[in-house]
C-alpha positions as CSV (number, residue, x, y, z in Angstrom):
1,M,146.1,62.7,88.8
2,K,144.7,62.9,84.8
3,K,142.0,60.0,86.2
4,Y,140.5,62.7,88.0
5,L,140.5,66.0,85.7
6,V,139.0,63.5,83.6
7,Q,136.5,62.1,85.9
8,F,135.5,65.9,87.1
9,K,135.8,67.9,83.7
10,P,132.3,68.4,83.7
11,F,132.3,70.1,86.8
12,L,135.9,71.7,86.7
13,I,134.5,73.1,83.3
14,F,130.8,74.8,85.6
15,V,133.0,76.4,87.9
16,G,135.9,77.8,85.8
17,I,132.9,79.2,83.9
18,F,131.4,80.3,86.3
19,F,134.2,82.1,88.5
20,L,135.6,83.7,85.5
21,T,131.9,84.9,84.0
22,Y,131.4,86.3,88.1
23,I,134.7,88.1,88.4
24,V,134.6,89.5,84.7
25,L,131.1,90.9,85.4
26,T,131.6,92.0,89.0
27,L,135.3,93.9,87.8
28,L,133.1,95.5,84.9
29,Y,130.4,96.2,87.3
30,K,133.1,97.8,89.7
31,F,135.0,100.0,87.0
32,Y,131.3,101.4,86.1
33,L,130.1,102.3,89.8
34,N,134.3,103.6,90.2
35,S,133.3,106.1,87.7
36,Y,131.1,108.1,90.0
37,E,131.8,110.5,92.9
38,A,132.0,108.9,96.2
39,N,128.9,110.3,97.5
40,D,127.1,109.8,93.9
41,L,124.0,107.7,93.1
42,D,125.2,105.4,90.0
43,G,123.1,105.4,86.9
44,I,121.3,102.4,87.5
45,S,120.1,102.8,90.5
46,V,118.6,106.3,89.8
47,L,116.7,104.6,86.9
48,V,115.6,101.8,89.2
49,G,114.5,104.6,91.9
50,K,112.4,106.7,88.6
51,N,111.0,103.3,87.8
52,T,110.0,102.8,90.9
53,E,108.1,106.5,91.1
54,Q,106.5,105.6,87.8
55,L,104.9,102.4,88.4
56,L,103.4,103.7,92.0
57,K,102.2,106.9,90.3
58,L,100.8,104.4,88.3
59,F,98.7,103.0,90.8
60,N,97.9,106.9,92.1
61,Y,100.0,107.1,94.9
62,D,101.4,110.3,96.1
63,V,104.7,109.2,96.4
64,I,108.2,111.2,95.7
65,I,111.8,110.0,95.2
66,Q,114.4,112.8,96.2
67,K,118.2,111.8,95.9
68,S,120.3,112.7,98.5
69,A,122.6,115.5,98.0
70,Q,125.0,114.2,101.0
71,Y,124.7,110.2,100.7
72,P,124.4,108.1,97.6
73,W,121.1,106.8,98.0
74,M,117.7,107.9,97.5
75,K,114.7,109.1,99.7
76,V,111.4,107.3,98.7
77,G,108.6,109.1,100.3
78,L,104.1,108.2,100.3
79,N,102.0,110.3,101.1
80,G,104.4,112.5,102.8
81,H,105.8,110.1,105.1
82,F,109.7,109.2,104.0
83,L,109.5,105.2,104.2
84,A,112.5,104.0,102.8
85,L,116.0,104.3,100.6
86,I,117.2,103.4,97.5
87,A,120.8,102.7,97.4
88,E,123.5,101.2,95.0
89,G,122.5,97.9,96.5
90,C,118.8,98.0,95.8
91,N,119.4,97.6,92.1
92,A,119.6,94.0,92.1
93,V,123.2,94.0,89.5
94,S,124.7,91.7,91.9
95,V,121.8,89.2,91.6
96,M,121.6,89.7,87.8
97,I,125.6,89.2,87.5
98,L,125.1,86.0,89.6
99,F,122.0,85.1,87.2
100,V,124.2,85.2,84.0
101,S,127.1,83.3,85.6
102,F,125.2,80.7,86.2
103,V,123.8,80.5,83.0
104,A,126.9,80.6,81.5
105,A,128.1,77.9,82.8
106,F,125.3,75.7,82.1
107,S,125.4,77.0,78.5
108,G,123.7,75.7,75.9
109,K,123.2,77.1,72.3
110,L,124.6,80.4,71.9
111,K,121.5,82.3,70.4
112,Q,119.3,80.5,73.4
113,T,121.7,81.4,75.9
114,V,122.2,85.0,75.2
115,L,118.2,85.1,75.1
116,F,117.7,83.6,78.1
117,I,119.9,85.8,79.7
118,L,118.6,88.7,78.1
119,F,115.1,87.9,78.9
120,G,116.1,87.0,82.5
121,V,118.4,90.3,83.4
122,L,115.2,91.8,81.9
123,S,112.8,89.9,84.0
124,I,114.9,90.4,87.4
125,Y,114.8,94.1,86.6
126,I,111.2,94.0,86.5
127,L,110.8,92.3,89.9
128,N,113.2,94.3,91.6
129,I,111.3,97.8,90.6
130,I,108.1,96.0,91.9
131,R,109.6,94.6,94.9
132,I,110.6,98.1,95.6
133,A,107.2,99.5,94.8
134,L,105.6,96.4,97.3
135,L,108.0,96.9,100.4
136,T,107.3,100.8,99.6
137,V,103.8,100.4,100.5
138,L,104.1,97.4,102.8
139,L,106.3,99.8,104.7
140,F,103.5,102.1,104.8
141,Y,100.7,100.4,106.5
142,F,103.4,98.1,108.4
143,P,106.1,100.1,109.3
144,E,106.5,97.3,112.6
145,Q,107.4,94.7,109.7
146,N,110.6,96.5,108.4
147,H,113.0,94.2,109.3
148,L,110.9,91.1,108.2
149,L,109.8,92.8,104.5
150,H,113.2,94.1,103.9
151,G,115.4,91.4,105.5
152,V,113.5,88.0,104.7
153,V,110.4,88.2,102.3
154,F,111.8,90.5,99.7
155,P,115.1,88.7,99.7
156,L,113.4,85.5,99.3
157,I,111.5,86.5,96.6
158,I,114.1,88.1,94.0
159,Y,116.0,85.0,94.8
160,G,113.7,82.6,94.7
161,Y,112.9,83.9,91.2
162,V,116.6,83.6,89.9
163,F,116.7,80.1,91.4
164,V,113.5,78.6,89.7
165,L,114.9,80.9,86.4
166,W,118.0,78.7,87.3
167,I,116.1,74.9,87.2
168,F,114.0,75.8,84.2
169,W,117.4,76.5,82.3
170,I,119.0,73.6,83.3
171,N,115.8,71.1,82.8
172,R,114.5,73.1,79.4
173,F,117.9,74.5,77.8
174,S,121.2,74.0,79.2
175,R,123.5,71.1,77.3
176,Y,122.8,69.2,80.7
177,A,118.9,69.2,80.0
178,R,119.3,65.3,78.1
């Protein structure tokens, strides 16, 4: 048994750090969400909505993002048509938690790891704002493509980006890079 523990030590350390980080961050996020009322939208999701509205207004779109009084979401309207909803799952925090857990499990030098995590989380946040804005515009012009855009294309973009960040991290900065 000891032979196998020694043989698989790097893998076991990776899995242990990954799951420990993932569980701790998920629990912290869950506590954060529980601090809001049942039908109230969390602050991060509201900020995502405001930033999406700012981005669309920057490109001169007639946009309105309206928080629902009854439900935990915001309605996104473009040119007088409500096209999308922004709910808690749209804020990309779960994607960020997954990203941070993976980078922590493949950590390198502390400073590089922290800086890469900060860069990654910020860039995921920005990409998510762009993603929601683009989705809204595309739904205005191609409403029949809702399932393809929301269910396939845009998740592929954000998860694909995270995958590219992971590959870059592993090959350049993790302790396994050499």
